[in-house]
C-alpha positions as CSV (number, residue, x, y, z in Angstrom):
1,X,-17.6,23.3,13.8
2,X,-16.0,19.8,13.6
3,X,-15.1,18.2,10.3
4,X,-12.6,15.7,8.9
5,X,-8.9,16.2,9.9
6,X,-6.3,14.4,7.8
7,X,-2.7,14.1,9.1
8,X,-0.3,13.7,6.2
9,X,0.1,15.5,2.9
10,X,1.3,12.6,0.7
11,X,-0.6,10.5,-1.9
12,X,-3.1,9.0,0.6
13,X,-4.0,12.2,2.3
14,X,-4.4,14.3,-0.8
15,X,-6.4,11.6,-2.6
16,X,-8.7,11.3,0.4
17,X,-9.4,15.0,0.4
18,X,-10.2,14.9,-3.3
19,X,-12.3,11.7,-3.0
20,X,-14.3,13.1,-0.1
21,X,-15.4,16.0,-2.3
22,X,-16.1,13.6,-5.2
23,X,-18.4,11.6,-2.8
24,X,-20.3,14.8,-2.0
25,X,-18.9,15.6,1.5
26,X,-19.8,19.2,2.3
27,X,-18.1,19.6,5.7
28,X,-14.7,21.1,6.5
29,X,-11.5,19.3,5.6
30,X,-8.2,20.2,7.3
31,X,-5.1,18.6,5.9
32,X,-1.8,18.9,7.8
33,X,1.6,18.2,6.1
34,X,5.0,18.1,7.7
35,X,6.7,19.3,4.5
36,X,6.4,22.9,3.4
37,X,6.1,22.0,-0.3
38,X,2.9,21.6,-2.2
39,X,2.2,17.8,-2.3
40,X,4.2,16.0,-5.0
41,X,4.7,12.5,-6.5
42,X,7.4,10.5,-4.8
43,X,8.1,7.7,-7.3
44,X,9.8,9.9,-9.9
45,X,12.3,11.1,-7.3
46,X,14.5,8.0,-7.6
47,X,14.1,7.8,-11.4
48,X,13.5,10.8,-13.8
49,X,14.5,13.3,-11.1
50,X,18.0,11.7,-10.9
51,X,18.8,12.5,-14.5
52,X,21.6,14.9,-15.4
53,X,19.0,17.6,-16.2
54,X,19.4,20.1,-13.5
55,X,16.1,21.7,-14.4
56,X,14.1,18.6,-13.4
57,X,11.1,19.5,-11.3
58,X,8.9,17.4,-9.0
59,X,5.5,16.3,-10.4
60,X,2.7,17.8,-8.3
61,X,-0.1,15.5,-7.0
62,X,-2.6,18.2,-7.9
63,X,-2.7,21.6,-9.5
64,X,-1.7,24.5,-7.3
65,X,-5.4,25.7,-7.2
66,X,-6.6,22.3,-5.9
67,X,-7.0,23.2,-2.3
68,X,-8.9,26.5,-3.0
69,X,-11.1,24.9,-5.6
70,X,-11.9,21.9,-3.3
71,X,-12.3,24.1,-0.2
72,X,-9.6,22.1,1.7
73,X,-7.8,23.9,4.5
74,X,-4.1,23.0,3.7
75,X,-1.6,23.5,6.5
76,X,1.9,23.0,5.0
77,X,4.9,22.6,7.3
78,X,2.6,22.0,10.3
79,X,2.9,18.9,12.4
80,X,0.2,17.5,14.7
81,X,1.7,17.2,18.1
82,X,-1.1,15.6,20.2
83,X,-4.5,13.9,19.7
84,X,-7.1,14.2,22.4
85,X,-9.5,11.4,21.8
86,X,-11.8,12.3,24.6
87,X,-12.4,15.8,23.3
88,X,-12.0,14.8,19.6
89,X,-9.3,17.5,19.0
90,X,-5.8,17.7,17.6
91,X,-3.1,20.2,18.6
92,X,-0.8,21.5,15.8
93,X,2.8,22.8,15.9
94,X,1.5,26.3,15.1
95,X,-0.5,26.3,18.4
96,X,-3.9,25.9,17.0
97,X,-6.4,23.3,18.3
98,X,-8.7,21.8,15.7
99,X,-11.8,19.7,16.5
100,X,-12.7,16.7,14.4
101,X,-15.7,14.4,13.7
102,X,-13.4,12.0,12.0
103,X,-9.6,11.9,12.2
104,X,-7.5,10.1,9.6
105,X,-3.9,9.1,9.9
106,X,-2.1,9.3,6.5
107,X,1.3,9.7,8.1
108,X,3.2,7.5,5.7
109,X,6.6,6.1,6.5
110,X,10.2,7.3,6.9
111,X,13.6,5.9,6.0
112,X,15.1,3.2,8.2
113,X,18.4,4.7,9.2
114,X,21.7,2.8,9.7
115,X,23.7,3.3,12.9
116,X,27.1,1.9,11.9
117,X,30.2,4.1,12.2
118,X,30.4,6.9,9.6
119,X,26.7,7.4,8.9
120,X,27.1,11.1,9.8
121,X,29.8,11.8,7.2
122,X,29.3,14.3,4.4
123,X,28.3,12.3,1.3
124,X,25.9,9.9,3.0
125,X,22.3,10.3,1.6
126,X,18.9,8.9,2.0
127,X,16.1,9.3,-0.6
128,X,12.5,9.7,0.2
129,X,11.5,13.4,0.2
130,X,11.9,16.2,-2.3
131,X,14.6,17.8,-0.2
132,X,16.4,14.5,-0.1
133,X,16.2,14.3,-3.9
134,X,17.4,17.9,-4.5
135,X,20.4,17.3,-2.2
136,X,21.3,14.1,-3.9
137,X,20.9,15.4,-7.4
138,X,23.2,18.3,-6.6
139,X,25.8,16.0,-5.1
140,X,25.8,13.7,-8.1
141,X,27.2,16.5,-10.3
142,X,30.5,16.2,-8.5
143,X,30.5,12.4,-8.2
144,X,32.2,9.6,-10.1
145,X,31.8,6.6,-7.8
146,X,28.6,5.7,-6.0
147,X,27.8,3.0,-3.5
148,X,24.2,2.1,-2.9
149,X,23.4,0.2,0.3
150,X,20.3,-2.0,-0.3
151,X,19.0,-3.7,-3.5
152,X,15.3,-2.9,-3.0
153,X,13.2,-0.8,-5.4
154,X,14.6,2.6,-4.4
155,X,18.2,1.4,-4.3
156,X,18.1,-0.3,-7.7
157,X,16.0,2.5,-9.3
158,X,18.6,5.0,-8.2
159,X,21.5,2.8,-9.2
160,X,20.1,2.4,-12.7
161,X,19.7,6.2,-13.0
162,X,23.2,6.8,-11.7
163,X,24.5,4.3,-14.2
164,X,22.7,6.0,-17.0
165,X,24.6,9.2,-16.0
166,X,27.9,7.2,-16.6
167,X,28.8,6.9,-12.9
168,X,30.6,3.9,-11.4
169,X,28.0,2.2,-9.3
170,X,28.3,-0.5,-6.7
171,X,25.3,-2.0,-4.9
172,X,25.7,-3.8,-1.6
173,X,22.9,-6.1,-0.5
174,X,23.0,-8.2,2.6
175,X,20.4,-10.6,1.3
176,X,21.3,-13.4,-1.2
177,X,19.3,-11.8,-4.0
178,X,17.9,-8.4,-5.0
179,X,14.4,-7.3,-4.0
180,X,14.0,-10.6,-2.1
181,X,11.1,-9.3,0.0
182,X,8.8,-8.9,-3.0
183,X,10.2,-10.9,-5.9
184,X,10.3,-14.6,-6.8
185,X,13.8,-16.1,-7.0
186,X,13.6,-16.4,-10.8
187,X,12.7,-12.8,-11.2
188,X,15.5,-11.7,-8.8
189,X,17.9,-13.7,-10.9
190,X,16.8,-11.9,-14.1
191,X,17.4,-8.5,-12.4
192,X,20.8,-9.6,-11.1
193,X,21.9,-10.5,-14.6
194,X,20.3,-7.3,-16.1
195,X,22.0,-4.9,-13.7
196,X,25.4,-6.6,-13.8
197,X,25.2,-6.7,-17.6
198,X,24.6,-2.9,-17.5
199,X,27.9,-2.4,-15.6
200,X,26.6,-2.2,-12.0
201,X,28.8,-4.0,-9.5
202,X,26.0,-5.9,-7.6
203,X,27.5,-7.5,-4.5
204,X,24.9,-9.9,-2.9
205,X,25.3,-11.4,0.6
206,X,27.4,-8.3,1.4
207,X,26.3,-5.9,4.2
208,X,28.1,-2.8,5.3
209,X,30.1,-2.6,8.6
210,X,31.3,1.0,8.4
211,X,32.1,4.0,6.2
212,X,35.6,5.5,5.7
213,X,36.4,9.1,5.3
214,X,39.0,11.8,4.7
215,X,38.6,15.2,6.2
216,X,35.0,14.4,7.1
217,X,34.1,13.4,3.5
218,X,33.0,9.9,2.6
219,X,35.7,7.8,0.8
220,X,34.3,4.3,0.9
221,X,32.1,1.7,2.4
222,X,33.6,-1.3,4.2
223,X,31.6,-4.5,3.5
224,X,30.9,-7.2,6.1
225,X,33.4,-9.3,4.1
226,X,36.1,-6.8,4.8
227,X,36.4,-5.3,1.3
228,X,36.4,-1.5,1.0
229,X,34.4,-0.1,-1.9
230,X,35.5,3.4,-2.9
231,X,32.8,6.0,-3.0
232,X,32.4,9.8,-3.4
233,X,28.7,9.4,-2.6
234,X,26.6,6.8,-0.7
235,X,22.9,6.3,-0.9
236,X,21.3,4.2,1.8
237,X,18.0,2.4,1.0
238,X,17.4,-0.3,3.6
239,X,13.6,0.0,4.0
240,X,11.2,2.2,5.8
241,X,9.4,2.4,9.1
242,X,5.7,3.4,9.4
243,X,5.1,6.7,11.2
244,X,3.0,5.5,14.1
245,X,4.3,7.4,17.1
246,X,1.4,9.9,17.3
247,X,-1.1,7.0,17.1
248,X,0.7,5.2,19.8
249,X,0.7,8.3,22.0
250,X,-3.0,8.5,21.5
251,X,-3.4,4.9,22.8
252,X,-4.3,3.3,19.4
253,X,-3.1,-0.3,18.6
254,X,0.1,-0.4,16.6
255,X,1.7,-3.5,15.1
256,X,3.8,-2.8,12.0
257,X,1.5,0.0,11.3
258,X,-1.7,1.4,12.8
259,X,-4.1,-1.5,13.1
260,X,-7.4,-1.0,11.3
261,X,-10.4,-3.2,10.2
262,X,-11.5,-3.8,6.7
263,X,-13.1,-0.4,6.5
264,X,-9.8,1.2,7.7
265,X,-11.2,2.1,11.1
266,X,-9.2,1.8,14.3
267,X,-10.7,0.6,17.6
268,X,-11.7,4.2,18.1
269,X,-14.8,4.7,15.8
270,X,-13.8,8.3,15.0
271,X,-10.2,7.5,13.9
272,X,-9.0,5.9,10.7
273,X,-5.7,5.1,9.0
274,X,-4.6,4.4,5.5
275,X,-1.6,4.2,3.2
276,X,1.9,3.2,4.2
277,X,1.2,3.7,7.9
278,X,-1.9,1.3,8.1
279,X,-2.0,-2.4,8.8
280,X,-5.2,-3.9,7.4
281,X,-6.8,-7.3,6.6
282,X,-6.2,-8.3,3.0
283,X,-8.8,-10.6,1.5
284,X,-6.4,-11.8,-1.2
285,X,-3.8,-13.1,1.1
286,X,-6.1,-13.8,4.1
287,X,-3.6,-12.1,6.3
288,X,-2.8,-8.6,7.6
289,X,-0.6,-6.4,5.4
290,X,1.0,-3.0,5.5
291,X,1.7,-2.0,1.9
292,X,4.0,0.7,0.6
293,X,2.6,1.6,-2.8
294,X,0.9,4.4,-4.7
295,X,-1.9,2.0,-5.7
296,X,-2.7,1.1,-2.1
297,X,-2.7,4.7,-1.0
298,X,-5.1,5.8,-3.8
299,X,-7.5,2.9,-3.6
300,X,-7.7,3.0,0.2
301,X,-8.4,6.7,0.0
302,X,-11.3,6.1,-2.4
303,X,-12.8,3.4,-0.3
304,X,-12.4,5.4,2.9
305,X,-14.1,8.4,1.4
306,X,-17.2,6.3,0.8
307,X,-17.1,5.0,4.4
308,X,-16.7,8.6,5.7
309,X,-19.7,9.7,3.7
310,X,-22.1,7.1,5.0
311,X,-21.4,4.2,2.7
312,X,-19.3,1.7,4.6
313,X,-16.9,0.2,2.1
314,X,-14.5,-2.6,3.0
315,X,-11.2,-2.2,1.2
316,X,-10.8,-5.3,-1.1
317,X,-8.6,-4.0,-4.0
318,X,-5.9,-6.3,-5.4
319,X,-2.4,-5.0,-4.5
320,X,-0.1,-4.2,-7.4
321,X,3.2,-2.5,-7.7
322,X,5.7,-1.2,-10.3
323,X,9.3,-0.2,-10.6
324,X,11.2,1.4,-13.4
325,X,14.9,0.4,-13.3
326,X,16.6,1.9,-16.3
327,X,15.0,0.4,-19.4
328,X,13.2,-2.3,-17.4
329,X,9.7,-1.8,-16.3
330,X,8.7,-4.3,-13.6
331,X,5.0,-4.7,-12.8
332,X,3.7,-7.0,-10.1
333,X,0.1,-8.1,-9.5
334,X,-0.8,-9.7,-6.2
335,X,1.3,-10.8,-3.3
336,X,3.9,-13.5,-3.9
337,X,4.9,-16.0,-1.2
338,X,8.5,-17.1,-0.7
339,X,7.7,-20.7,-1.4
340,X,5.4,-20.2,-4.4
341,X,5.8,-22.4,-7.4
342,X,6.9,-20.3,-10.4
343,X,6.3,-20.7,-14.1
344,X,7.8,-18.4,-16.8
345,X,5.7,-17.3,-19.8
346,X,7.6,-15.7,-22.6
347,X,11.3,-15.4,-23.2
348,X,13.5,-13.6,-20.6
349,X,16.2,-13.2,-23.2
350,X,13.9,-10.8,-25.2
351,X,13.4,-8.6,-22.1
352,X,9.7,-9.2,-22.3
353,X,8.2,-12.0,-20.2
354,X,6.2,-12.8,-17.0
355,X,6.6,-15.1,-14.0
356,X,3.4,-16.7,-12.7
357,X,3.4,-17.7,-9.0
358,X,1.2,-20.5,-7.6
359,X,0.5,-21.8,-4.1
360,X,-1.2,-25.2,-3.9
361,X,-2.3,-24.8,-7.5
362,X,-3.9,-21.3,-6.9
363,X,-2.5,-18.3,-8.7
364,X,-1.1,-15.8,-6.1
365,X,0.7,-13.2,-8.2
366,X,2.3,-12.4,-11.5
367,X,5.5,-10.5,-12.2
368,X,5.8,-8.9,-15.6
369,X,8.8,-7.3,-17.4
370,X,8.1,-4.8,-20.1
371,X,4.7,-6.5,-20.6
372,X,2.0,-4.0,-19.6
373,X,-0.8,-5.8,-21.4
374,X,-0.1,-9.1,-19.7
375,X,0.1,-7.3,-16.4
376,X,-3.3,-5.8,-16.9
377,X,-4.7,-9.2,-17.8
378,X,-3.1,-10.8,-14.8
379,X,-4.6,-8.1,-12.5
380,X,-8.1,-8.9,-13.8
381,X,-7.6,-12.6,-13.5
382,X,-6.5,-12.2,-9.8
383,X,-9.1,-9.6,-9.0
384,X,-12.0,-11.8,-10.2
385,X,-10.5,-15.2,-9.1
386,X,-10.8,-16.6,-12.6
387,X,-9.0,-19.8,-11.7
388,X,-6.0,-19.7,-14.1
389,X,-4.1,-23.1,-13.9
390,X,-0.4,-23.9,-14.3
391,X,-1.2,-25.9,-17.4
392,X,-2.8,-22.9,-19.1
393,X,0.2,-20.7,-18.3
394,X,2.7,-23.2,-19.8
395,X,0.6,-23.6,-23.0
396,X,2.1,-21.1,-25.4
397,X,-1.0,-21.2,-27.5
398,X,-3.3,-20.3,-24.6
399,X,-5.1,-16.9,-25.1
400,X,-4.3,-15.2,-21.9
401,X,-5.9,-11.9,-22.8
402,X,-9.1,-13.5,-24.0
403,X,-9.3,-15.6,-20.8
404,X,-9.0,-12.5,-18.7
405,X,-11.9,-10.8,-20.5
406,X,-14.4,-13.6,-19.7
407,X,-17.1,-13.0,-17.2
408,X,-16.6,-14.9,-13.9
409,X,-19.3,-17.4,-12.9
410,X,-21.5,-16.1,-10.0
411,X,-20.2,-18.8,-7.7
412,X,-16.5,-18.1,-8.4
413,X,-17.0,-14.4,-7.8
414,X,-19.0,-15.0,-4.7
415,X,-16.4,-17.4,-3.3
416,X,-13.6,-14.9,-4.1
417,X,-15.3,-11.9,-2.5
418,X,-16.4,-13.7,0.6
419,X,-13.0,-14.6,2.0
420,X,-13.0,-14.0,5.8
421,X,-11.2,-10.6,5.9
422,X,-13.2,-9.2,8.8
423,X,-11.9,-12.0,11.1
424,X,-8.2,-11.2,10.4
């Protein structure tokens, strides 16, 4: 008997299985996962898991009894090899063929790999999976000098953790500022100063041309400027690629992710995609996005569960992100444009402040450092389109929290929710 087949055992896939049962779905659910482990949380792998505590364990996404209690057929270490859209079946690596009424791609993303000379040396690491993290944590015990390639979230989270262990850390970033893809210039400047002040050698505008070795073991990274940076261990964090190959083989449209509509449905009415692998129309930016965040995976799964149980639900949640880099907690609400006007509220010197970003006078996003209450207020303001102005942000006496708790006018809320997402 056909049911729902989910490809992917990460945050999106597990949340969808859980949310389907919460929505009253009574049919069969088959969840296939490439990894043999029980599903676990990925964010701690680059933070707490990298401590000097060898007993650190991964945090599970659900209790070990989850799949039995929720009557979900879990297939660990089993890949889906082919999708037959005409027959509505999938073929798995263990040889079984499973029919589906609805098929969901929750295939996530994988590390973007470098192809420069030396990337096959002993001592080169990537960090995304639990196996990656275990290998890296073991290697750190015999390490004194670390080079991190890439100053994105993962690279800087790991760099901060390595520095807390007392290691000599160098970060090489080809871009002129850290986390340039997601942060405003002013917030990037703050993190540059914070990490360098903590003893990290942050080299901006410096890529990597090759790695050096002795007896097959890494000894250093050669920057694009010609300088060699000594290293016993190298961690590469230069972004990810969505896992879309299976969808492409099935003839589905792919463009920086699997293309879906506002209800996360592909052009095939029986096939859906969510999480890191999906490209969807975002009502807040009025553009298509592929987001890599826990929030996006969870909220898309909850919306899709409603759609799959007969309650079509467009995905309209506000994107938000977070990163813990040593003692600094960064939280971002909304999507920030490269040319947005920025206004600072609070005092960066205290390590507790926010950067408000505006485009044409409209609030687009808020970056907060060690300010969780302000982050929550900013999320509500953006979600409801409350119309915060630059003048209010720069007024130190303005009651931001009180403003966020007001009820939006009917016209403001209607205008905010009726942005033309379906046409994107």
